[in-house]
C-alpha positions as CSV (number, residue, x, y, z in Angstrom):
1,X,9.1,-4.8,-9.2
2,X,6.3,-4.1,-6.7
3,X,2.8,-4.7,-7.9
4,X,-0.7,-4.0,-6.4
5,X,-4.1,-5.0,-7.6
6,X,-7.4,-3.8,-5.9
7,X,-11.1,-3.8,-6.8
8,X,-11.9,-0.4,-5.4
9,X,-15.7,-0.6,-5.2
10,X,-15.2,3.1,-5.9
11,X,-17.7,5.7,-4.6
12,X,-19.9,2.9,-3.2
13,X,-18.1,2.7,0.2
14,X,-19.1,4.2,3.5
15,X,-16.5,6.7,4.7
16,X,-15.1,6.8,1.2
17,X,-12.7,9.8,1.8
18,X,-11.1,8.1,4.8
19,X,-10.6,5.0,2.6
20,X,-9.1,7.1,-0.1
21,X,-6.7,8.4,2.5
22,X,-5.7,4.9,3.4
23,X,-5.1,3.8,-0.2
24,X,-3.0,6.9,-1.0
25,X,-1.0,6.4,2.2
26,X,-0.1,2.9,1.3
27,X,0.7,3.6,-2.3
28,X,2.9,6.6,-1.3
29,X,4.7,4.4,1.2
30,X,5.2,1.3,-1.0
31,X,5.7,3.2,-4.3
32,X,4.4,0.3,-6.4
33,X,5.8,0.1,-9.9
34,X,2.4,-1.0,-11.3
35,X,-1.1,-0.8,-9.9
36,X,-4.2,-2.4,-11.4
37,X,-7.5,-1.1,-10.3
38,X,-11.0,-2.4,-11.0
39,X,-14.5,-1.0,-10.3
40,X,-13.0,2.5,-11.0
41,X,-16.1,4.6,-11.2
42,X,-16.8,8.2,-12.3
43,X,-20.1,10.0,-12.2
44,X,-21.5,10.1,-15.8
45,X,-22.4,13.8,-15.5
46,X,-19.1,15.0,-14.0
47,X,-17.1,17.4,-16.2
48,X,-14.6,15.7,-18.6
49,X,-11.0,16.7,-18.1
50,X,-9.0,14.4,-20.4
51,X,-10.5,12.2,-23.1
52,X,-12.9,9.9,-21.3
53,X,-11.7,10.8,-17.8
54,X,-14.0,12.9,-15.6
55,X,-12.9,15.0,-12.7
56,X,-14.2,12.5,-10.1
57,X,-12.7,9.4,-11.8
58,X,-11.6,7.4,-8.8
59,X,-8.1,6.6,-10.2
60,X,-7.6,10.2,-11.3
61,X,-8.4,11.3,-7.7
62,X,-5.8,8.9,-6.4
63,X,-3.2,10.1,-8.9
64,X,-3.8,13.7,-8.0
65,X,-3.7,13.0,-4.3
66,X,-0.4,11.2,-4.8
67,X,1.0,14.0,-6.8
68,X,0.4,16.3,-3.8
69,X,2.7,14.0,-1.9
70,X,5.4,14.1,-4.6
71,X,4.6,10.6,-5.9
72,X,3.9,10.7,-9.6
73,X,2.0,8.0,-11.6
74,X,0.9,7.7,-15.2
75,X,-2.7,6.5,-15.7
76,X,-4.8,4.8,-18.3
77,X,-8.5,4.0,-17.8
78,X,-11.6,2.9,-19.8
79,X,-15.1,2.0,-18.9
80,X,-17.1,-1.1,-19.8
81,X,-20.6,-0.4,-18.5
82,X,-22.8,1.9,-16.4
83,X,-23.1,1.0,-12.7
84,X,-26.1,1.8,-10.6
85,X,-27.4,4.0,-13.5
86,X,-25.1,6.9,-12.5
87,X,-21.5,5.7,-12.8
88,X,-19.3,4.9,-15.7
89,X,-17.5,1.8,-14.4
90,X,-14.2,0.6,-15.7
91,X,-10.6,-0.6,-15.0
92,X,-7.4,1.3,-14.7
93,X,-3.6,0.9,-14.7
94,X,-1.2,3.2,-12.9
95,X,2.5,3.1,-13.6
96,X,5.6,4.9,-12.2
97,X,7.2,4.9,-15.6
98,X,5.6,6.0,-18.9
99,X,3.5,3.7,-21.0
100,X,5.0,2.4,-24.3
101,X,1.4,1.8,-25.5
102,X,-2.1,1.5,-24.1
103,X,-5.3,-0.1,-25.4
104,X,-8.6,-1.5,-24.2
105,X,-10.9,-4.2,-25.6
106,X,-14.0,-6.1,-24.9
107,X,-13.8,-9.7,-23.9
108,X,-17.5,-10.1,-23.3
109,X,-20.0,-11.1,-26.0
110,X,-22.1,-8.0,-25.1
111,X,-20.6,-4.6,-25.7
112,X,-23.7,-2.7,-24.5
113,X,-22.6,-0.2,-21.8
114,X,-26.1,-0.5,-20.3
115,X,-25.5,-4.2,-19.6
116,X,-23.5,-4.6,-16.4
117,X,-22.2,-7.9,-17.7
118,X,-20.3,-6.0,-20.4
119,X,-16.5,-6.5,-19.7
120,X,-13.6,-4.5,-21.0
121,X,-9.9,-5.1,-20.3
122,X,-7.3,-2.3,-20.2
123,X,-3.8,-3.2,-21.4
124,X,-0.6,-1.2,-21.0
125,X,2.9,-2.0,-22.1
126,X,5.6,-0.7,-19.7
127,X,9.3,-0.7,-20.3
128,X,10.6,-0.1,-16.8
129,X,10.0,-3.4,-15.0
130,X,13.2,-5.4,-15.7
131,X,12.0,-6.0,-19.3
132,X,9.1,-4.7,-21.5
133,X,5.9,-6.0,-19.8
134,X,2.3,-6.1,-20.9
135,X,0.0,-5.3,-18.0
136,X,-3.7,-6.3,-18.1
137,X,-6.2,-4.9,-15.6
138,X,-9.0,-7.5,-15.6
139,X,-12.6,-7.5,-14.2
140,X,-14.3,-10.6,-15.6
141,X,-17.6,-12.4,-15.3
142,X,-18.8,-15.7,-13.6
143,X,-18.2,-19.3,-14.6
144,X,-21.9,-20.3,-14.3
145,X,-23.4,-17.3,-16.0
146,X,-25.6,-18.6,-18.8
147,X,-26.1,-15.1,-20.3
148,X,-22.5,-14.1,-20.6
149,X,-20.3,-17.2,-20.1
150,X,-16.9,-16.3,-18.7
151,X,-15.2,-19.0,-20.8
152,X,-15.7,-16.8,-23.8
153,X,-14.1,-13.9,-21.9
154,X,-11.1,-16.1,-20.8
155,X,-10.6,-17.3,-24.4
156,X,-10.5,-13.7,-25.6
157,X,-8.1,-12.7,-22.9
158,X,-5.8,-15.7,-23.5
159,X,-5.8,-15.0,-27.3
160,X,-4.5,-11.5,-26.6
161,X,-1.8,-12.7,-24.3
162,X,-0.4,-15.1,-26.9
163,X,1.5,-12.2,-28.5
164,X,3.2,-11.1,-25.3
165,X,6.6,-12.3,-24.3
166,X,6.0,-11.2,-20.7
167,X,2.5,-10.4,-19.4
168,X,1.0,-9.8,-16.0
169,X,-2.8,-10.3,-15.7
170,X,-4.0,-8.6,-12.6
171,X,-7.4,-8.1,-11.1
172,X,-10.8,-9.4,-10.1
173,X,-11.3,-12.6,-12.1
174,X,-14.6,-13.5,-10.3
175,X,-13.4,-17.2,-10.4
176,X,-12.5,-18.7,-7.1
177,X,-9.0,-20.2,-7.0
178,X,-10.3,-22.5,-4.2
179,X,-12.7,-24.2,-6.7
180,X,-11.5,-26.9,-9.0
181,X,-12.6,-27.4,-12.6
182,X,-13.8,-23.9,-13.2
183,X,-12.4,-20.6,-14.5
184,X,-9.3,-20.5,-12.3
185,X,-8.2,-24.0,-13.4
186,X,-9.1,-23.1,-17.0
187,X,-6.5,-20.3,-17.0
188,X,-3.8,-22.4,-15.3
189,X,-4.4,-25.3,-17.8
190,X,-3.9,-22.8,-20.6
191,X,-0.4,-21.9,-19.5
192,X,-0.7,-19.1,-17.0
193,X,1.0,-19.2,-13.6
194,X,-0.3,-17.8,-10.3
195,X,2.2,-15.6,-8.5
196,X,0.6,-16.8,-5.2
197,X,1.9,-20.3,-5.8
198,X,5.3,-19.1,-7.1
199,X,5.9,-16.9,-4.1
200,X,8.7,-17.7,-1.6
201,X,6.7,-15.9,1.2
202,X,2.9,-15.7,1.3
203,X,0.7,-13.7,3.7
204,X,-3.0,-14.5,3.5
205,X,-5.0,-16.0,0.6
206,X,-8.7,-15.1,0.4
207,X,-9.6,-11.6,-0.9
208,X,-13.4,-11.7,-0.3
209,X,-15.3,-12.7,2.8
210,X,-19.0,-13.6,2.4
211,X,-21.6,-11.9,0.4
212,X,-20.7,-9.1,-2.1
213,X,-22.3,-7.9,-5.4
214,X,-22.2,-10.8,-7.9
215,X,-21.8,-13.3,-5.1
216,X,-25.1,-12.7,-3.4
217,X,-25.5,-16.1,-1.8
218,X,-21.8,-16.6,-0.9
219,X,-20.9,-17.5,2.6
220,X,-17.3,-18.6,1.9
221,X,-13.9,-17.0,1.7
222,X,-13.0,-16.5,-1.9
223,X,-9.7,-16.0,-3.7
224,X,-10.8,-14.2,-6.8
225,X,-8.4,-11.3,-6.9
226,X,-5.3,-12.7,-8.7
227,X,-1.9,-12.0,-10.2
228,X,-1.1,-14.3,-13.1
229,X,1.7,-14.4,-15.7
230,X,2.7,-16.2,-18.9
231,X,6.5,-16.0,-18.3
232,X,9.1,-17.3,-15.9
233,X,9.2,-15.0,-12.9
234,X,10.7,-15.1,-9.4
235,X,8.2,-14.0,-6.7
236,X,9.7,-13.2,-3.3
237,X,6.5,-12.2,-1.6
238,X,2.7,-12.3,-2.2
239,X,0.4,-10.7,0.3
240,X,-3.2,-9.9,0.9
241,X,-3.6,-6.2,1.9
242,X,-6.4,-3.9,2.9
243,X,-8.0,-6.8,4.7
244,X,-8.2,-5.4,8.2
245,X,-5.0,-7.0,9.3
246,X,-2.5,-5.9,6.7
247,X,-3.9,-2.4,6.2
248,X,-7.5,-1.1,6.9
249,X,-10.5,-2.4,4.9
250,X,-11.1,0.0,2.0
251,X,-13.4,-2.0,-0.3
252,X,-15.6,-5.1,-0.3
253,X,-12.5,-6.8,-1.8
254,X,-9.0,-7.0,-0.2
255,X,-6.1,-6.1,-2.4
256,X,-3.1,-8.2,-3.4
257,X,0.5,-7.0,-3.6
258,X,3.6,-8.8,-4.8
259,X,7.3,-8.3,-5.2
260,X,8.8,-10.1,-8.2
261,X,11.4,-9.9,-11.0
262,X,11.6,-11.6,-14.4
263,X,13.9,-14.6,-14.6
């Protein structure tokens, strides 16, 4: 199975249409089985077309563009909070095969959509990836946040995963894998494995360079966009993409792709 995760920084990028072209081109070329997307925005006043999804939902735009190229994806999305007062911001999962089930749930203590620290996870079960697999698209908070501590969010996420035989937790965890004793180690200590470390072949590591929203004072390279699992898996390749070397820059985050199969 081929997997991609990307924090899109949707509708907040310069030259956004060109970057959409680049994302669509890579997805059409690689035909990922599963794609997890974060910071998937839609304008709060755009017309609704299907449930919560509006016509300029960033993931929906990608799916429609891919459909024009003969590449079909199923999509699920939900929003956690308003961004910059005008966007409904959330997370999405795209799949080449139909979903067995989908759901979304808050992991943050706050559920107020007007609070940007409100965090919601989208989960989809897919039955076309070697074995039934629970996919989580995650966009979490920060370890040192006194108002909305991420440890609570991680505990809620881990509690959900307990019921899954095979799960992939994909996304922007906002906890740097280069830092010891914080959120990344907490997840690993609670039984999750990082596809990065399991991979036979690795290309790149960091997914953020310098200052971005939420990391305003950062001057370091960060590995906060992760692929984690709770089950035995063989990973032949793990690569950073959309970083200016392996594909053009399309967001303030690079993406991560992996090729793997369940043992």
